[in-house]
C-alpha positions in Angstrom: 67.1 -5.9 -5.2 64.2 -8.3 -5.6 63.4 -8.9 -9.3 59.6 -9.0 -9.8 58.1 -9.9 -13.1 54.8 -8.7 -14.6 53.4 -12.2 -14.5 50.3 -14.3 -13.9 50.4 -16.7 -10.9 48.3 -19.8 -10.6 47.2 -20.2 -7.9 47.3 -16.6 -6.8 49.2 -15.6 -3.6 45.9 -14.7 -1.9 44.6 -18.2 -2.7 47.9 -19.7 -1.3 47.6 -17.5 1.9 43.9 -18.5 2.4 44.6 -22.2 1.9 47.6 -22.1 4.2 45.6 -20.4 7.0 42.9 -23.0 6.5 45.5 -25.8 6.7 46.9 -24.3 10.0 43.4 -23.9 11.4 43.8 -20.2 11.9 40.3 -18.7 11.6 37.7 -18.9 9.0 36.2 -16.5 6.4 37.7 -14.1 3.9 41.3 -13.2 3.9 42.7 -9.7 3.0 46.3 -9.1 2.1 47.6 -6.2 4.1 51.0 -6.0 2.4 54.3 -7.7 1.9 58.1 -7.3 2.0 61.0 -9.2 0.5 64.6 -10.1 1.3 67.2 -10.9 -1.3 68.8 -14.3 -1.5 72.5 -13.7 -1.8 72.7 -16.4 -4.5 69.8 -14.8 -6.4 67.9 -18.2 -6.6 65.2 -18.1 -3.9 62.4 -15.6 -3.5 61.9 -14.7 0.2 58.7 -12.9 0.9 56.7 -12.1 4.1 53.0 -11.5 3.5 50.8 -9.8 6.1 47.2 -10.7 5.9 44.1 -10.3 8.0 41.3 -12.8 8.7 38.6 -11.5 11.0 40.3 -9.5 13.7 43.6 -11.3 13.5 46.7 -10.2 11.5 49.1 -12.9 10.3 52.7 -12.8 9.2 53.3 -15.6 6.7 56.9 -15.9 5.5 57.3 -17.9 2.2 60.1 -18.9 -0.1 59.7 -19.5 -3.8 62.0 -22.0 -5.4 62.7 -23.1 -9.0 63.1 -26.7 -7.7 62.2 -28.7 -4.6 64.2 -28.1 -1.4 65.9 -31.3 -0.4 64.5 -33.0 2.6 61.8 -30.3 3.1 58.6 -32.0 1.9 56.8 -31.4 5.2 57.3 -27.7 4.7 56.1 -27.6 1.1 52.9 -25.5 1.1 52.1 -25.8 -2.6 53.4 -25.4 -6.1 52.4 -22.6 -8.4 52.8 -21.7 -12.1 54.6 -18.4 -12.7 54.0 -17.2 -16.3 57.6 -16.1 -16.6 59.6 -18.4 -14.3 57.6 -21.6 -14.7 56.8 -24.0 -11.9 57.7 -22.7 -8.4 57.8 -24.6 -5.1 56.3 -22.6 -2.2 57.7 -23.4 1.2 57.1 -22.2 4.8 60.1 -19.9 5.1 60.5 -20.7 8.8 62.1 -24.0 7.7 64.1 -22.8 4.6 67.8 -22.2 5.2 67.9 -19.3 2.7 65.1 -17.4 4.4 66.5 -18.1 7.9 69.9 -16.7 6.7 68.1 -13.5 5.5 66.3 -13.0 8.8 69.5 -13.7 10.8 71.4 -11.1 8.8 68.5 -8.6 9.1 68.5 -9.0 12.9 72.3 -8.5 12.9 71.8 -5.3 10.9 73.7 -6.9 7.9 70.8 -7.1 5.4 67.9 -4.7 4.7 64.7 -5.6 3.0 64.9 -5.7 -0.8 64.2 -3.0 -3.3 61.3 -4.1 -5.5 62.3 -3.8 -9.2 59.5 -4.8 -11.7 60.5 -6.1 -15.1 58.4 -6.7 -18.2 58.6 -9.8 -20.5 61.5 -8.1 -22.5 63.5 -7.9 -19.2 63.2 -4.1 -19.2 62.8 -2.3 -15.8 59.4 -0.8 -15.8 58.9 0.2 -12.1 60.7 0.5 -8.8 57.8 -0.3 -6.4 57.6 0.9 -2.8 57.1 -1.9 -0.3 53.7 -2.1 1.3 55.4 -3.3 4.5 58.6 -1.7 5.8 60.8 -3.9 8.1 63.2 -2.2 10.4 65.8 -3.9 12.7 65.6 -2.8 16.3 68.2 -3.6 18.9 70.5 -5.2 16.2 72.8 -8.0 17.2 73.9 -11.5 16.3 71.4 -14.2 16.7 72.0 -18.0 16.7 69.9 -19.9 14.3 68.2 -21.9 17.1 67.3 -18.6 18.8 65.5 -17.1 15.8 61.7 -16.8 16.3 59.5 -15.7 13.4 56.2 -14.5 14.7 53.2 -15.5 12.6 50.2 -14.3 14.8 51.1 -10.6 15.2 48.8 -9.9 18.1 51.0 -12.3 20.1 54.2 -10.7 18.7 55.8 -9.1 21.8 59.4 -10.3 22.3 60.0 -12.1 25.6 63.3 -10.3 26.1 63.0 -6.6 25.4 66.7 -6.4 24.9 66.8 -9.0 22.2 67.4 -8.0 18.5 64.0 -7.6 16.8 62.4 -6.9 13.4 59.5 -4.4 13.4 57.1 -4.4 10.5 55.2 -1.2 9.7 52.3 -0.9 7.3 49.5 1.4 6.1 47.6 3.3 8.8 50.5 3.5 11.2 50.1 -0.2 12.2 53.2 -2.0 13.4 54.1 -5.3 15.0 57.2 -7.4 15.8 57.7 -10.1 13.2 61.0 -11.7 14.4 63.4 -11.7 17.3 66.3 -13.6 18.6 
């Protein structure tokens, strides 16, 4: 279960997504968040979230990790820091280079880990809501994948696996839309 807090984030996730797309040179103009999904870190320390967003006619899959301290030797993959009103300073990384996230995706492809249930807590640590995910991720053609064979797809229009027999993760969101987000 992913523990979400009723909190204020600065900068907001939409700002982080917009700035990151700008940094990557992926389009221009306004960004709209389509939805997101989460995976649980088995150690309970790292937030693993995939955000789907549109800019123009493109849909992007942006996997992030949120950490309470910097990830050693990962400065090139640090996207930004943000202030979380409950958890304090968080380091936001490109999850494609974070070993915790990579482990989550590998387990998901093997059919060993489902996406997280979203439990929302208030400031008194009381459960106030179990939220439905806005993006549902399903494993197709499950099987083991070597870390070097993992591909996380970030431009979803290009997201067709090269090997149709390979394990794959399919994301589905509002309006019957779907795309592959990972394969091995």
